[in-house]
C-alpha positions as CSV (number, residue, x, y, z in Angstrom):
1,X,0.0,0.0,0.0
2,X,1.4,3.4,-0.9
3,X,1.4,5.8,2.1
4,X,1.4,9.5,1.4
5,X,4.5,11.5,2.4
6,X,4.4,14.5,4.7
7,X,4.8,16.9,1.7
8,X,1.7,15.3,0.2
9,X,-0.3,15.8,3.4
10,X,1.0,19.4,3.7
11,X,-0.1,20.1,0.1
12,X,-3.6,18.6,0.8
13,X,-3.9,20.8,4.0
14,X,-3.1,23.9,1.9
15,X,-5.7,22.9,-0.7
16,X,-8.2,22.2,2.0
17,X,-7.6,25.7,3.5
18,X,-8.2,27.4,0.2
19,X,-11.4,25.5,-0.4
20,X,-12.6,26.3,3.1
21,X,-11.9,30.0,2.6
22,X,-13.9,30.0,-0.7
23,X,-16.8,28.3,1.0
24,X,-16.7,30.8,3.9
25,X,-16.7,33.7,1.4
26,X,-19.7,32.2,-0.4
27,X,-21.6,31.8,2.8
28,X,-20.8,35.3,3.9
29,X,-22.1,36.7,0.6
30,X,-25.3,34.6,0.8
31,X,-26.0,35.6,4.4
32,X,-25.1,39.3,4.1
33,X,-27.7,41.9,5.0
34,X,-29.2,43.6,2.0
35,X,-29.5,47.1,3.6
36,X,-27.2,49.4,5.6
37,X,-26.3,48.2,9.0
38,X,-23.5,47.8,11.5
39,X,-21.0,45.2,11.3
40,X,-18.6,43.7,13.8
41,X,-15.3,42.1,13.1
42,X,-11.7,41.5,14.1
43,X,-8.7,40.0,12.6
44,X,-5.2,38.7,13.5
45,X,-2.0,38.7,11.7
46,X,0.6,36.4,13.1
47,X,4.1,37.2,12.1
48,X,6.0,34.3,13.8
49,X,5.0,34.3,17.4
50,X,4.0,38.0,17.4
51,X,0.4,38.6,17.0
52,X,-1.1,41.9,15.5
53,X,-4.7,42.1,16.5
54,X,-7.2,44.6,15.1
55,X,-11.0,44.9,15.3
56,X,-14.1,47.1,15.5
57,X,-15.2,46.4,19.0
58,X,-13.8,45.1,22.3
59,X,-15.7,41.7,22.3
60,X,-14.3,40.8,18.9
61,X,-10.8,41.8,19.7
62,X,-10.9,39.7,22.9
63,X,-12.1,36.7,21.1
64,X,-9.4,37.1,18.5
65,X,-6.7,37.6,21.1
66,X,-7.7,34.3,22.8
67,X,-7.6,32.7,19.4
68,X,-4.1,34.1,18.9
69,X,-2.9,32.7,22.2
70,X,-4.4,29.3,21.3
71,X,-2.7,29.3,17.9
72,X,0.7,30.3,19.3
73,X,0.5,27.5,21.9
74,X,-0.6,25.0,19.2
75,X,2.3,26.1,17.0
76,X,4.8,25.7,19.9
77,X,3.4,22.2,20.7
78,X,3.8,21.1,17.0
79,X,7.3,22.5,16.9
80,X,8.3,20.8,20.1
81,X,6.4,17.5,19.3
82,X,9.3,15.8,17.5
83,X,11.7,16.3,20.4
84,X,9.1,15.0,22.9
85,X,8.3,11.8,20.8
86,X,11.9,11.1,20.1
87,X,12.8,10.4,23.7
């Protein structure tokens, strides 16, 4: 049986991410309000371990900051995993 390499899995994850982003954009367009209204939102830009957080209200920014901490911890775990498994 032919097992996929790590490069193949990485490529599939990238493709899956793009497909998920396109699906999310389509859902946002379909559910968007038709008239004027107020919108809330926030975003995060991770440059290495340094998060840059921006948003329109405090609740959204808090949620994105929590997500940033979780993502940084997840990245650290993934980076340290080979040294922990190799013991």
